[in-house]
C-alpha positions as semicolon CSV with decimal commas, in nm:
position;residue;x (nm);y (nm);z (nm)
1;M;-4,515;-0,335;1,822
2;P;-4,879;-0,468;1,820
3;I;-4,987;-0,163;2,024
4;F;-4,900;0,065;1,735
5;G;-5,080;-0,164;1,493
6;H;-5,407;-0,157;1,694
7;S;-5,382;0,219;1,737
8;A;-5,345;0,269;1,364
9;Q;-5,647;0,046;1,300
10;R;-5,864;0,240;1,548
11;K;-5,766;0,567;1,381
12;A;-5,853;0,422;1,042
13;R;-6,199;0,314;1,162
14;R;-6,270;0,656;1,307
15;R;-6,179;0,817;0,975
16;S;-6,475;0,693;0,778
17;S;-6,401;0,910;0,480
18;G;-6,296;0,603;0,284
19;L;-5,976;0,518;0,103
20;A;-5,803;0,854;0,169
21;G;-5,830;0,802;0,544
22;L;-5,692;0,448;0,519
23;L;-5,391;0,569;0,320
24;V;-5,315;0,835;0,582
25;A;-5,330;0,573;0,856
26;L;-5,096;0,342;0,670
27;V;-4,843;0,621;0,621
28;N;-4,856;0,706;0,991
29;F;-4,807;0,342;1,079
30;A;-4,500;0,316;0,855
31;V;-4,345;0,628;1,011
32;L;-4,399;0,496;1,363
33;M;-4,248;0,159;1,273
34;A;-3,940;0,331;1,129
35;L;-3,896;0,537;1,446
36;V;-3,910;0,247;1,690
37;A;-3,749;-0,029;1,484
38;P;-3,401;-0,130;1,602
39;R;-3,104;-0,096;1,366
40;T;-3,076;-0,397;1,142
41;A;-2,760;-0,604;1,105
42;Q;-2,714;-0,447;0,762
43;A;-2,717;-0,094;0,910
44;D;-2,449;-0,196;1,164
45;T;-2,223;-0,359;0,904
46;L;-1,964;-0,161;0,711
47;R;-1,895;-0,333;0,381
48;L;-1,549;-0,273;0,232
49;R;-1,411;-0,388;-0,101
50;N;-1,047;-0,425;-0,199
51;W;-1,018;-0,644;-0,504
52;Q;-0,654;-0,706;-0,408
53;A;-0,743;-0,938;-0,123
54;P;-0,510;-0,946;0,181
55;S;-0,302;-1,257;0,233
56;T;-0,188;-1,179;0,589
57;L;-0,288;-0,939;0,866
58;N;0,070;-0,900;0,989
59;P;0,224;-0,597;0,810
60;Y;0,572;-0,705;0,920
61;L;0,554;-1,007;0,692
62;S;0,436;-0,827;0,378
63;A;0,534;-0,518;0,181
64;G;0,198;-0,521;0,001
65;A;-0,038;-0,229;0,063
66;K;-0,339;-0,461;0,060
67;D;-0,208;-0,644;0,369
68;V;-0,087;-0,333;0,551
69;E;-0,419;-0,154;0,496
70;A;-0,633;-0,446;0,613
71;A;-0,420;-0,485;0,926
72;S;-0,464;-0,114;1,006
73;L;-0,819;-0,179;1,126
74;V;-0,667;-0,374;1,416
75;L;-0,304;-0,274;1,469
76;E;-0,193;0,081;1,542
77;P;0,139;0,270;1,545
78;L;0,252;0,529;1,795
79;A;0,189;0,803;1,537
80;L;0,084;0,852;1,177
81;T;0,060;1,117;0,908
82;D;-0,277;1,277;0,837
83;P;-0,401;1,370;0,486
84;D;-0,250;1,717;0,518
85;G;0,097;1,576;0,583
86;A;0,103;1,652;0,957
87;L;0,233;1,399;1,206
88;I;-0,032;1,314;1,467
89;P;-0,013;1,088;1,776
90;R;-0,213;0,766;1,782
91;L;-0,098;0,546;2,072
92;A;0,150;0,808;2,187
93;A;0,048;1,094;2,414
94;R;0,233;1,344;2,195
95;I;0,490;1,369;1,914
96;P;0,845;1,383;2,055
97;T;1,041;1,692;1,952
98;R;1,358;1,868;2,065
99;E;1,141;2,151;2,195
100;N;0,939;1,928;2,429
101;G;1,237;1,718;2,533
102;G;1,128;1,407;2,344
103;I;1,438;1,410;2,123
104;S;1,781;1,447;2,284
105;P;1,990;1,755;2,190
106;D;2,246;1,534;2,015
107;G;1,977;1,348;1,815
108;M;2,093;1,013;1,952
109;A;1,776;0,926;2,144
110;M;1,402;0,967;2,114
111;T;1,145;0,910;2,390
112;W;0,786;0,809;2,327
113;R;0,526;0,836;2,602
114;L;0,218;0,615;2,570
115;R;-0,130;0,743;2,647
116;D;-0,261;0,652;2,989
117;G;-0,505;0,363;3,016
118;L;-0,452;0,199;2,676
119;T;-0,548;-0,165;2,654
120;W;-0,533;-0,438;2,395
121;S;-0,865;-0,572;2,271
122;D;-0,833;-0,864;2,515
123;G;-0,836;-0,615;2,804
124;S;-0,468;-0,643;2,899
125;P;-0,267;-0,319;2,927
126;L;-0,051;-0,189;2,643
127;T;0,294;-0,112;2,782
128;S;0,636;0,000;2,668
129;A;0,740;-0,367;2,681
130;D;0,520;-0,424;2,376
131;V;0,697;-0,140;2,195
132;K;1,040;-0,284;2,273
133;F;0,929;-0,633;2,175
134;T;0,804;-0,516;1,834
135;W;1,150;-0,380;1,751
136;A;1,309;-0,712;1,857
137;Y;1,050;-0,908;1,658
138;C;1,131;-0,731;1,332
139;M;1,508;-0,725;1,377
140;T;1,563;-1,084;1,494
141;P;1,763;-1,265;1,222
142;G;1,559;-1,504;1,010
143;A;1,226;-1,330;1,063
144;G;1,200;-1,210;0,703
145;C;1,061;-0,879;0,832
146;A;0,950;-0,656;0,545
147;Q;0,992;-0,336;0,750
148;T;1,353;-0,362;0,871
149;M;1,441;-0,021;0,726
150;K;1,192;0,137;0,966
151;F;1,403;0,012;1,258
152;A;1,752;0,034;1,110
153;G;2,004;0,209;1,335
154;I;1,822;0,149;1,665
155;T;2,079;0,003;1,905
156;R;1,850;-0,048;2,203
157;I;1,516;0,055;2,355
158;D;1,497;0,142;2,723
159;T;1,169;0,108;2,915
160;P;1,211;0,289;3,247
161;D;0,840;0,254;3,319
162;A;0,529;0,101;3,167
163;L;0,445;0,407;2,958
164;T;0,791;0,519;2,842
165;A;1,007;0,382;2,559
166;T;1,337;0,549;2,469
167;L;1,490;0,460;2,133
168;H;1,869;0,491;2,111
169;F;2,034;0,532;1,769
170;D;2,378;0,443;1,641
171;A;2,420;0,796;1,500
172;P;2,240;1,131;1,527
173;R;1,899;1,089;1,369
174;P;1,777;1,408;1,200
175;M;1,448;1,247;1,090
176;P;1,367;0,993;1,363
177;Y;0,998;0,943;1,281
178;Q;1,025;0,601;1,119
179;A;0,997;0,321;1,375
180;F;0,641;0,289;1,508
181;V;0,517;0,561;1,272
182;G;0,260;0,479;1,003
183;P;0,058;0,163;0,929
184;R;0,364;-0,036;0,821
185;A;0,519;-0,022;1,168
186;P;0,246;-0,077;1,430
187;V;0,294;-0,210;1,782
188;L;0,250;-0,586;1,830
189;Q;0,137;-0,752;2,152
190;K;0,435;-0,920;2,317
191;A;0,218;-1,181;2,489
192;Q;0,075;-1,297;2,157
193;F;0,391;-1,296;1,942
194;A;0,656;-1,397;2,198
195;G;0,685;-1,741;2,041
196;C;0,717;-1,603;1,686
197;L;1,072;-1,467;1,681
198;G;1,321;-1,525;1,400
199;P;1,242;-1,810;1,157
200;K;0,929;-1,891;1,360
201;A;0,769;-1,566;1,244
202;Q;0,652;-1,714;0,916
203;Q;0,513;-2,022;1,089
204;C;0,280;-1,844;1,334
205;G;-0,030;-1,883;1,123
206;Q;-0,286;-1,805;1,393
207;E;-0,103;-1,495;1,515
208;N;-0,048;-1,358;1,164
209;A;-0,411;-1,415;1,069
210;A;-0,566;-1,272;1,386
211;P;-0,334;-1,028;1,563
212;I;-0,459;-0,877;1,888
213;G;-0,461;-0,500;1,851
214;T;-0,560;-0,167;2,000
215;G;-0,751;-0,043;1,696
216;P;-1,125;0,006;1,660
217;F;-1,187;-0,348;1,536
218;V;-1,104;-0,709;1,624
219;V;-1,047;-0,993;1,378
220;R;-1,337;-1,236;1,378
221;L;-1,265;-1,433;1,060
222;F;-0,983;-1,427;0,807
223;Q;-0,972;-1,619;0,481
224;P;-0,644;-1,528;0,303
225;G;-0,700;-1,409;-0,051
226;N;-1,075;-1,380;0,002
227;L;-1,241;-1,232;0,311
228;A;-1,167;-1,059;0,639
229;E;-1,439;-0,998;0,896
230;F;-1,401;-0,773;1,198
231;T;-1,615;-0,680;1,498
232;A;-1,605;-0,366;1,712
233;N;-1,329;-0,364;1,973
234;P;-1,508;-0,368;2,313
235;A;-1,199;-0,214;2,477
236;Y;-1,154;0,072;2,228
237;R;-1,045;0,388;2,405
238;T;-1,291;0,638;2,251
239;P;-1,653;0,629;2,374
240;R;-1,918;0,559;2,108
241;Q;-1,654;0,455;1,856
242;P;-1,650;0,278;1,624
243;A;-2,000;0,342;1,493
244;F;-2,020;0,003;1,318
245;D;-2,056;-0,327;1,501
246;R;-1,912;-0,526;1,215
247;V;-1,685;-0,476;0,915
248;V;-1,662;-0,712;0,620
249;L;-1,364;-0,664;0,388
250;Q;-1,431;-0,859;0,070
251;G;-1,139;-0,924;-0,162
252;G;-1,098;-1,087;-0,499
253;G;-1,246;-1,009;-0,836
254;E;-1,126;-0,698;-1,015
255;A;-1,132;-0,320;-0,977
256;A;-1,441;-0,269;-1,191
257;G;-1,643;-0,508;-0,975
258;A;-1,536;-0,327;-0,658
259;A;-1,631;0,013;-0,801
260;R;-1,962;-0,120;-0,932
261;A;-2,049;-0,261;-0,588
262;V;-2,036;0,090;-0,440
263;L;-2,138;0,318;-0,724
264;Q;-2,404;0,111;-0,901
265;T;-2,542;-0,186;-0,708
266;G;-2,504;-0,061;-0,351
267;E;-2,359;-0,395;-0,237
268;A;-2,065;-0,221;-0,066
269;D;-2,005;0,104;0,121
270;F;-1,643;0,174;0,035
271;A;-1,395;0,048;-0,223
272;T;-1,031;0,139;-0,257
273;N;-0,756;0,110;-0,519
274;L;-0,991;0,175;-0,811
275;Q;-0,742;0,158;-1,093
276;L;-0,988;0,203;-1,378
277;P;-1,013;0,412;-1,696
278;P;-1,168;0,753;-1,618
279;E;-1,464;0,704;-1,852
280;V;-1,559;0,385;-1,667
281;L;-1,563;0,562;-1,331
282;R;-1,760;0,856;-1,471
283;T;-2,027;0,623;-1,607
284;M;-2,058;0,437;-1,277
285;Q;-2,077;0,755;-1,071
286;A;-2,363;0,886;-1,283
287;T;-2,608;0,662;-1,093
288;G;-2,583;0,893;-0,792
289;R;-2,538;0,608;-0,543
290;G;-2,188;0,710;-0,440
291;R;-1,902;0,953;-0,484
292;L;-1,538;0,927;-0,591
293;L;-1,249;1,032;-0,368
294;T;-0,905;1,123;-0,508
295;A;-0,580;1,227;-0,339
296;F;-0,234;1,274;-0,488
297;G;0,064;1,165;-0,282
298;P;0,377;0,963;-0,364
299;L;0,197;0,675;-0,543
300;L;0,390;0,591;-0,860
301;E;0,322;0,334;-1,132
302;R;0,653;0,211;-1,268
303;L;0,831;-0,052;-1,472
304;V;1,104;-0,255;-1,306
305;F;1,369;-0,439;-1,505
306;N;1,520;-0,753;-1,353
307;L;1,898;-0,730;-1,325
308;T;1,917;-1,100;-1,241
309;D;1,839;-1,405;-1,454
310;P;1,487;-1,548;-1,403
311;D;1,559;-1,865;-1,604
312;P;1,380;-2,154;-1,424
313;A;1,667;-2,385;-1,519
314;L;1,874;-2,208;-1,252
315;R;1,648;-2,355;-0,981
316;S;1,744;-2,209;-0,640
317;G;1,968;-1,952;-0,809
318;R;1,683;-1,814;-1,016
319;S;1,645;-1,434;-0,992
320;T;1,935;-1,407;-0,749
321;T;2,246;-1,189;-0,774
322;S;2,462;-1,493;-0,839
323;H;2,325;-1,491;-1,196
324;P;2,319;-1,151;-1,375
325;H;2,053;-1,104;-1,641
326;P;2,191;-1,202;-1,985
327;V;2,006;-0,916;-2,161
328;L;1,896;-0,650;-1,913
329;S;2,232;-0,620;-1,738
330;D;2,322;-0,393;-2,029
331;A;2,206;-0,039;-1,941
332;R;2,176;0,045;-2,312
333;V;1,902;-0,214;-2,355
334;R;1,714;-0,082;-2,053
335;E;1,741;0,275;-2,177
336;A;1,616;0,173;-2,522
337;L;1,311;0,007;-2,370
338;S;1,241;0,323;-2,167
339;L;1,279;0,553;-2,468
340;A;1,020;0,351;-2,659
341;L;0,747;0,453;-2,411
342;D;0,494;0,734;-2,455
343;R;0,404;0,824;-2,097
344;A;0,152;1,094;-2,192
345;A;-0,041;0,838;-2,394
346;L;-0,039;0,600;-2,097
347;V;-0,181;0,867;-1,865
348;E;-0,457;0,950;-2,112
349;L;-0,534;0,582;-2,169
350;G;-0,546;0,472;-1,807
351;Y;-0,605;0,758;-1,567
352;G;-0,714;1,089;-1,716
353;P;-0,728;1,355;-1,439
354;A;-0,630;1,092;-1,180
355;G;-0,284;1,057;-1,337
356;R;0,016;1,271;-1,427
357;V;0,321;1,204;-1,644
358;A;0,610;1,101;-1,420
359;C;0,986;1,110;-1,472
360;A;1,093;1,097;-1,106
361;L;1,079;0,812;-0,857
362;I;0,967;1,056;-0,584
363;P;0,681;1,262;-0,732
364;A;0,570;1,410;-0,398
365;P;0,616;1,605;-0,178
366;A;0,724;1,856;-0,442
367;R;1,042;1,963;-0,260
368;F;1,184;1,611;-0,303
369;A;1,107;1,575;-0,674
370;P;1,415;1,645;-0,888
371;P;1,385;1,906;-1,164
372;R;1,219;1,756;-1,467
373;P;1,457;1,753;-1,766
374;D;1,322;1,869;-2,099
375;G;1,189;1,576;-2,301
376;C;1,238;1,324;-2,018
377;A;0,905;1,159;-2,097
378;D;0,916;1,190;-2,476
379;Q;0,900;0,879;-2,687
380;N;1,210;0,843;-2,909
381;L;1,196;0,527;-3,117
382;A;1,492;0,627;-3,337
383;R;1,721;0,672;-3,037
384;A;1,595;0,344;-2,890
385;R;1,683;0,155;-3,209
386;A;2,028;0,314;-3,218
387;L;2,101;0,205;-2,862
388;L;2,006;-0,154;-2,941
389;D;2,234;-0,142;-3,244
390;Q;2,518;-0,024;-3,021
391;A;2,449;-0,307;-2,778
392;G;2,489;-0,561;-3,060
393;W;2,124;-0,652;-3,107
394;S;2,031;-0,656;-3,475
395;D;1,768;-0,797;-3,709
396;T;1,980;-1,062;-3,881
397;D;1,702;-1,252;-4,055
398;G;1,482;-0,958;-4,157
399;D;1,173;-1,056;-3,954
400;G;1,173;-0,731;-3,757
401;L;1,292;-0,896;-3,433
402;R;1,643;-0,853;-3,303
403;D;1,888;-1,119;-3,191
404;K;2,245;-1,146;-3,070
405;N;2,475;-1,447;-3,096
406;G;2,175;-1,660;-3,186
407;R;1,967;-1,542;-2,889
408;P;1,640;-1,363;-2,979
409;L;1,559;-1,039;-2,796
410;R;1,257;-1,179;-2,617
411;L;1,128;-1,066;-2,277
412;T;0,854;-1,173;-2,036
413;F;0,651;-0,882;-1,898
414;Q;0,431;-0,950;-1,593
415;T;0,194;-0,753;-1,373
416;S;-0,122;-0,801;-1,168
417;V;-0,465;-0,862;-1,319
418;N;-0,620;-0,521;-1,372
419;P;-0,787;-0,368;-1,681
420;V;-0,561;-0,061;-1,685
421;R;-0,245;-0,266;-1,643
422;Q;-0,350;-0,510;-1,913
423;D;-0,414;-0,216;-2,148
424;F;-0,070;-0,082;-2,063
425;Q;0,088;-0,421;-2,128
426;V;-0,061;-0,443;-2,477
427;V;0,037;-0,089;-2,571
428;I;0,393;-0,127;-2,437
429;Q;0,424;-0,461;-2,614
430;G;0,340;-0,282;-2,940
431;W;0,595;-0,005;-2,882
432;W;0,868;-0,256;-2,802
433;R;0,777;-0,453;-3,113
434;Q;0,850;-0,137;-3,314
435;I;1,212;-0,141;-3,195
436;G;1,254;-0,514;-3,256
437;V;1,175;-0,661;-2,913
438;E;0,938;-0,954;-2,872
439;T;0,739;-0,945;-2,549
440;G;0,539;-1,219;-2,382
441;L;0,271;-1,099;-2,139
442;R;0,168;-1,246;-1,804
443;A;-0,119;-1,127;-1,584
444;I;-0,115;-1,267;-1,229
445;D;-0,399;-1,247;-0,979
446;A;-0,326;-0,956;-0,744
447;S;-0,356;-1,163;-0,428
448;I;-0,081;-1,389;-0,563
449;F;0,135;-1,121;-0,727
450;F;0,142;-0,908;-0,410
451;G;0,134;-1,210;-0,179
452;S;0,374;-1,277;0,107
453;D;0,413;-1,656;0,092
454;P;0,784;-1,741;0,047
455;G;0,678;-2,055;-0,138
456;N;0,481;-1,863;-0,400
457;P;0,685;-1,845;-0,725
458;D;0,477;-1,560;-0,873
459;T;0,521;-1,278;-0,622
460;Y;0,654;-0,947;-0,744
461;Q;0,939;-0,979;-0,494
462;K;1,056;-1,313;-0,636
463;F;1,036;-1,147;-0,979
464;N;1,057;-1,458;-1,196
465;A;1,022;-1,253;-1,515
466;D;1,225;-0,996;-1,707
467;V;1,002;-0,692;-1,660
468;Q;0,717;-0,613;-1,426
469;M;0,485;-0,325;-1,352
470;F;0,328;-0,216;-1,024
471;A;0,278;0,088;-0,803
472;S;0,406;0,171;-0,457
473;A;0,430;0,464;-0,220
474;F;0,570;0,543;0,123
475;D;0,422;0,633;0,462
476;G;0,463;0,985;0,590
477;T;0,609;1,275;0,395
478;D;0,981;1,193;0,419
479;P;1,112;0,946;0,157
480;G;1,439;0,860;0,333
481;P;1,348;0,505;0,445
482;F;1,166;0,445;0,116
483;L;1,480;0,522;-0,081
484;A;1,683;0,307;0,156
485;N;1,486;0,013;0,020
486;W;1,723;0,013;-0,279
487;R;2,036;-0,047;-0,077
488;C;2,231;-0,357;-0,170
489;E;2,133;-0,524;0,159
490;N;1,761;-0,513;0,068
491;I;1,770;-0,730;-0,242
492;P;1,510;-1,011;-0,209
493;S;1,665;-1,354;-0,172
494;P;1,603;-1,691;-0,010
495;A;1,807;-1,566;0,288
496;N;1,545;-1,303;0,377
497;S;1,243;-1,512;0,272
498;W;1,212;-1,295;-0,040
499;Q;1,097;-1,002;0,173
500;G;1,357;-0,753;0,049
501;S;1,218;-0,444;-0,120
502;N;1,497;-0,385;-0,375
503;I;1,290;-0,557;-0,641
504;A;1,517;-0,470;-0,937
505;R;1,823;-0,618;-0,756
506;I;2,018;-0,290;-0,791
507;C;2,349;-0,282;-0,602
508;D;2,513;0,060;-0,627
509;P;2,772;0,142;-0,355
510;A;2,752;0,513;-0,445
511;F;2,378;0,507;-0,383
512;D;2,431;0,331;-0,049
513;A;2,676;0,604;0,051
514;L;2,421;0,874;-0,031
515;S;2,162;0,687;0,175
516;A;2,398;0,680;0,474
517;Q;2,461;1,052;0,431
518;L;2,088;1,123;0,416
519;A;2,038;0,940;0,745
520;Q;2,264;1,199;0,912
521;T;2,135;1,510;0,736
522;A;1,880;1,732;0,909
523;A;1,880;2,062;0,715
524;P;1,565;2,057;0,498
525;K;1,731;2,199;0,187
526;A;2,031;1,966;0,205
527;R;1,801;1,673;0,274
528;A;1,588;1,753;-0,031
529;Q;1,898;1,776;-0,249
530;L;2,020;1,435;-0,134
531;V;1,680;1,279;-0,199
532;Q;1,682;1,426;-0,549
533;R;2,031;1,289;-0,618
534;M;1,934;0,943;-0,494
535;S;1,612;0,940;-0,694
536;Q;1,798;1,057;-1,003
537;R;2,065;0,789;-0,961
538;L;1,801;0,516;-0,955
539;T;1,613;0,642;-1,260
540;D;1,939;0,708;-1,450
541;S;2,015;0,338;-1,409
542;H;1,700;0,269;-1,617
543;A;1,631;-0,030;-1,393
544;L;1,337;0,167;-1,250
545;V;1,124;0,348;-1,505
546;P;0,858;0,590;-1,373
547;L;0,538;0,585;-1,577
548;V;0,246;0,758;-1,404
549;H;0,212;0,966;-1,089
550;R;-0,116;0,819;-0,972
551;G;-0,381;0,973;-0,756
552;R;-0,535;0,734;-0,506
553;V;-0,895;0,670;-0,610
554;A;-1,171;0,527;-0,392
555;A;-1,549;0,515;-0,396
556;S;-1,775;0,585;-0,100
557;A;-2,147;0,527;-0,062
558;K;-2,349;0,847;-0,052
559;D;-2,474;0,781;0,301
560;L;-2,129;0,696;0,445
561;L;-1,981;0,985;0,640
562;G;-1,616;1,016;0,740
563;P;-1,394;0,870;0,466
564;K;-1,111;1,104;0,366
565;L;-0,836;0,961;0,151
566;N;-0,490;0,980;0,302
567;P;-0,216;0,974;0,035
568;W;0,046;0,913;0,307
569;G;-0,108;0,607;0,469
570;S;-0,402;0,369;0,492
571;P;-0,742;0,464;0,344
572;Y;-0,885;0,339;0,674
573;W;-0,669;0,572;0,887
574;N;-0,979;0,729;1,052
575;I;-1,225;0,441;1,018
576;A;-1,317;0,466;1,386
577;T;-1,503;0,790;1,304
578;W;-1,692;0,661;0,999
579;R;-2,067;0,646;1,039
580;R;-2,380;0,612;0,835
581;A;-2,597;0,918;0,777
582;R;-2,934;0,895;0,947
């Protein structure tokens, strides 16, 4: 470096024309320094923000998107769905089909072939034994695996060689792309997790916090509920990828702070899950530091009514099916609460063009959305009051609040801390007050609400409240396994470490029968009709109340190239290709 400095000084002395010559020399010096200077640590660091901080990096022990997405930097599936809805191989050499012989003619078996030469980040080879082990890990009793529906119906996995895994099913599988497909069902390293089977799965703190993977990054540091730091995987299969030496995923705070860090202050390069009012995002984007990304998929904001009693006096029986809810078990009450909502007003209040009025549980792909009945989203306070009258809830003392047999109609409504959700809570509280329902509001930190700790009393899966609000979606473009989450067997309970995904505690044998039929149906039209019937059955129960079909919203720094939102999977699905503009 001193050579360039002396050269610039000599040039300046030779140009004796005064100040103008000195300025030219200084400019030349600065240009030369920029050309030869090495990249700084800041230039090599990709700074991510997700205000819903991950609590684990093992997606098999959490149904929360924040955990699944963070883990996707490290762990990979055999295949995933791209933003256009196409299935693409990741660890697999190709997508198995009947045409290429990967799926048996009777639909009872499916063979995956791994790419040649794949290794884990520790340098050991990835083999079909790891694939088989991952299935056993999730399905071993007592594991509390959150992704069991991905592997349901697999009777065995054969591994005739190191690169081949053949999945055998208990019945013909018309849509077999569930196990090992998408960020919720990646391959785990057998050598690392061999001692974590069954009840031990929850106790493997080191493994769950720092899984060894095949992805572009390796876990360096993990602080649950706060920070995850990753470094480039030295054994990653693609030359010159990833472009960043280091990734820092900062959690905590709130959505506005995450958006501000990218769009206004430049403290971060990418922020996801920006659930903010549209005028707030427009104001932040006006600085020109970054851009907003939006993609519509199956993401749905909904209300869920608890069909079990959350009374803390019940102790271990709290929010379990052994104690039906004393108020919300009556479908008329649930329907009245739904009729009191003005969904169009909620969309305008919270999302603007990034939201759409929703009446169906499956808003996308369009072929699976049931026909929208006229007036399905209209507010009808008169009808709501009449239903409560029929259910025996009346205003006996004239204070505007209903009661029945001396019990006031009072509910607790909880959700995660978020400005849009808190606005929704207040507005919904007001509408329910108009029909005589008193509502207490709770806002729980997102890292706790969507947490995976079985000892945490405030998770959305434990559901120790009467009503709650959150959003969820499904991987890929087929909602079959997603709908299967509402089978009776998937109700959260102490027996499954509260990892069941049937949050409302719905148990409908007719729905279960439709789900079993769907699992054996291949014809696209018939499959779509079954999905519509199942979706309709759930919403007709009024235990699940669709509110807003949400577009995924993220912010990217102006100089960050590569991010493309994927409504069917992780926002980091192609993070290996991200780079900074020169």
